[in-house]
N, C-alpha and C positions, 0 to 999 in steps of 0.2 A: 472312254476307258474300256468299255466292253469289247472293242475291236482287238484288244490283246488279252483277253479273258483267260485263255487257256494257260498262258504262262503265269500270268498274275495269280491264278488259282492255285498253281503249283507253289508260287512263292509263299502265298498264305498258309497252304498247308504244311510248308517247311518252316513256318515260323520267322519268316524273314521280315524285317522292317523294310519300308520303301516309301518313296514319294511318287506320286502319279501327276503328271501334268496332261490336262484335257482341254482341247480346243473346245471353247464355250460359244464364241461367235466369230463370224468372218465378214470381210467386206472387200470389195474388189476382186483382184485376181489372186486369191489366196488358195494354195494347192491343196489343202486338206480341209474337210468339212467338220461340222461340230460333232463331238465325240471321238475324234481321232486322238490318240494319246501316245505319251511316251513316259516310261517308268524307270526309276533308277533306285537300286538297292542300296543297302548300308556298305556294301563291298565296292560299289561304283559300277556294277553291271547295269547296262541300258538296254531296253527293248522298245520297240515301237518308234513312232514318228510323229510329229506334229506340223512339220512344214516341209517334208521333202528335202530338207537340208538346209534351208535358209537360215534358221534361227536354232537349230538342234544344240550347238554348243552352249548358247546362252540359256537354253531352258534346262540343259543338263545341270548347270551350275545352280540355277534356281531350286531345282529338285534337291541337290545335295545340301543346299542352304535350309530348306523347308524341313528337310529330314532332321537336320541338326537343331533347328529351332522349334520345331514341334508345331509350327503355325502355317495355316493355309495363306496363300498369296494369289492375288489376281494381277496379271501383267498384260499390258498390250504391246504388240509388236507391229510396227508399220514401216512403210517406205520413208526414207529420209535421204535428201540428197547428200547431207553431211556424213551420213553413217550408213549408207545403203548397203555396203558390203561387210559391215561388222556384225550387227545383230539385227538388222532390219530385213524386211521382205524384199528381195531384190525384183521380184515380179511385180511389186507395186500394189499389193494388197495390205490389208490390216487384219490380224488376228488377236483375239483376246484368249488368254490361257489361265486356267486355273490350276494351281499347284496345291495338292493335298498330301500331306505326311500321313502314312498308314503305319502306325506303330503298334506293336504288341500290347502297349500299356494303355492304349486308347480302345477299350474293349467295346464301347458302344458303337462308334464309327466303324471299326474294323469288323465287327460282326455283321453289319448290314452290308458292307462292302463285300465281305466273304460270301454272303448269301446271293448277292448280285453276281459275282464272277462264277460262282458255281453254277447258277441257272444259265448264264451265257455259254460257260464251257460244255455244258450238256445239251444245249439246244432248247432250253426251256424258255417259255415266254415270261418276261419280266420287265419292268421298267424302273430305273434307278434316278432318283430326284436328289440333286444337291443343291445347296444355297450357294450361289456364285458371289452375290454381293448384297450388302445389308449390314445390319448389326454384327459386330466382330463375334459375339458368342454364337451367332448362327452360321457363319461362314464355313462351309465345308461339311456341316451336318447332312445326314443322309436319311432317306426314306426309300423302301422298296416295295413297289406294287406288283402283285401278280394277277392273273386273270381272275375276274370276279370281284375286283377292287380291294381284297385283303391286303394288308400291308404290314411291314414291320420297320422298326426304327421310328424316327421322328425328330422334331426340331426342339425338344427340351422344354417341356411345360406350355406348349402352345397347341392344344388339342384341335382348335378350329383351323389353326394354319395346317395342321397335319392333314385334316379332312379334306381341306381345299387342295393342296398339294396332291393328295392321293387321287383326288377326282380329275385332276389335270394329267397326272401321270397315266390313269387308266385310259383317257381319251388318247394320249400320244401312243400308248400300247396298242390300243385297237387299230390305229392307223400305221403302226409300224415305224413311228417317227421319232427322230431325235432332234433336239433344238431347245430354245430358251422360252420362259414365259416370265411375265412381270405380275406380281399380285402384292397386296397389302400386307404389312409386317404381322398383322393379327389374323390374316387369312381372307380378308375382305378386299375389295377392289380400291379402297381408298387407304389414307395413312401412309406411313413411310414404306416406299417400295422395296421389294425384294425381287432379285432375279434369280430364278431357279433354272437350272440345267437339268433336263429329262432325257435320259438315254434309254431307248427301247432295245431290248433283246428279243428277237423273235426267231421261230424257226426259219431255216432257209427258204427262199422262195422256190417254187417249182418250175422246172422246164420240162414239158412233155413233148418228146419227138416222135412223131407218127411216120413209121416207114423204116424198116431196117435195112437201109441201103447204105453203101460205102460212105456217102456224104454224111449220113446220120452219126457214124463213128467219129468222125472228126468234130461234128457239132457238139456231141456228148462230152468230149474232151474240153472243148471251149466252154461249154455251159458249167462244167465243173470248176474250171479256172475263174469264172465270174462269181462262183459262189452259189451256183443253183444245186437243188436237189434234182437230179435228172432221171426221168423215166423213158424208157423206149417202149413203144407199143406197136405191134404188127400182128396181123392175122396169120401169118405164116411161120410156123415154127421152125422151119429149115433155116430161116435168116435170122429169127429173133433168138439168138443164143448168147449166153455169158461169154463164150470164146470171142465172138465178133465184137462184144461191147463190154470188156472188162472194166470200164470206168463208169458204167451207169449204176446208179443206186438201186434201180428196179428195172426188170424186163417183164413185160406183159404180153402174152399171146392171146389176143382177142381182137374182135372187129373193133376198129378204132372208135367209131361213135357210141358202141355199146360200153366201151371202157370209159369214155368221156362222161357219159350219163351217170355213172356210179361213182366217179372218183371225186375227190374234194379239190376245188380250185378257189382262188380269191383274187383280189385286185393286183396283185404281184406275180401272178402266174403268166408264163409265155407258153404258147402252143406253136409248134413248128411242124407243119404238114408238108412232109417230103415224099409222100406216096406218089403224087401226080398220076393217079389212076382214078377215073370218075367214080368207079363203084366204091372206092373208100372215101374219096375227097367229098363228094356232094353231101351224103348223110352227116359226115364228120363236120364240115363247115357250116352246114345248116344250123347245127346245134352250137359249134363254137362262136359264131358271129353273135349269138344272143346270149352269151355268158359275159359276166362282169370281169373279165380277165384284161391283163395289162397289154398283151399283144397277140395277134394272130397272124402268122405268115404262112404262105403256100408256095411251094416250089413248082416250077413249070415254064415253059416258054411263053412268049406273048400270045402265040396262037392257042396254047393250052389254057392260059389265063382267060382269054375272050370266051373260049368254049365253056370253061368252068363257071364263069360269071352267067352266061346264058342258062346253063343247067340249074344254077342256084336260084336265078330268077323264076324259073318254072316250077321250083318247089316252094315259093313264096318268100324268099329272101328279099328284103327291101333294099333300095338304093342307099338308105342310111346305114343298113347293116353292112352292105357291101363295101362302103367307104372305110370300114374298119379293118379290111383285109389287106395285109401287105403282100402284094403279089404283082409281078414276080417278086419273091423273097429276097431280101438283102439290100444292100448299097451297091452302086455301080463302081466297083474297084477293078474291074476287068478280071475278076477271079476265074481260074481254071481249075485247079486241083481241089479235091475235097477239103483240104486245110484252108485254103484261100476262100473257098465258098463260106466255110465255117466262120472266118473272120468278117466276111461281108454280112452274114446274118447277124452275128453277134453285135456288129457296129451299129446295125440298124435297131436292134433291141435296146442298146445303151442310148443311142439318140433319142428313141422315143421315151425311154425312162427318164432321162436328164433334159429333155428339151432341146437337144442339139439339132443343127440344121443338116449335118451330113456334109457340108461343103468343106473344101480345103481351108485350113487356118491361114495358110500362106497367102497373103494379099487381100485376105478378107477383114471386114470391119466388125464381125460378129464377137461377142465375148467368148473368152476361152472357158471361164467357169460361169455356167448359167446360174443366176440368183433364184433361190427357192425360199418361199416363205414372205410373210409381210412385216410390217414394222414391230408388231408386238410378238411375234414368234419367228425365230430364225430356224428353219427346219431342214432336215435332210431325211431321205427315206432310207431306213435300215436295210 
């Protein structure tokens, strides 16, 4: 649901009644991950998507019905030989969808959802937990956790359940994950099971592009398209300008390794080193390869790559650390133009993030959608 937070937050502020359908769990070749949502207001306006088109019509009608009845509903859609092109997933997967009515008269749930939507719309960190299956009086109830494990809302007279779910949601928030967790009805690990969907809203991940070259401008645009907060860093003020990088969120004029020493990074940060100049690259990569970031890539020819690796070994970079370096940067697409190279780099970043192989799907026997998570939790990274 938080993937369409901007528009839903406006609906809440306008006092609209609406129903929101959220993907809870997926199996097989389902096109959207847990947390993807479609919402329908009382006038019939629809936003978002839960399946990329396969079951949108059926889910739209479920939303209209839930808004009329005032009751949440959990529905499964899957491939069926008899009904594949009606309301089934033609791609062969299975998705479970929770449809929740959000009406002005239901102040408790609406208040929690409004807080969650407001946080997501403004880029604040928060995790929304909703009961997907279990006792009818709990289905659809919500709890919102913010950093530090403070929470609002709850499950109506079950304080131990509130505390347990808040703890689980805090852990999901720390990891920036969205998915489901099963717990006992009273908050313990035993008793009647509840399935709880936890959606994390976290600030956009960072992409830091080192080297204010023409290829960097195209990569900045691609990074923004993928949802990153993009910083361009270069020690040369004549090149690192807002006029050359109008799409960048931030432009820093500083020696790359000095900037990397002082800026904040995390496990979702991607670092793209496009300078291919040893005086910049070596101290920068010496530091970058020891940081807990998602991706480190460096541009350059194969000769530059080999020379750079020798220089990095000379300053103490280990073989294990060098193995983290994606160099030459990008996938082999035959790219030539800055835009094509940006697609090549972005493709490698996505493949690393999602566990893809980078091979052509045509004729391959690899899965289209890679599984993430285990039996108890079905997770996706936000």
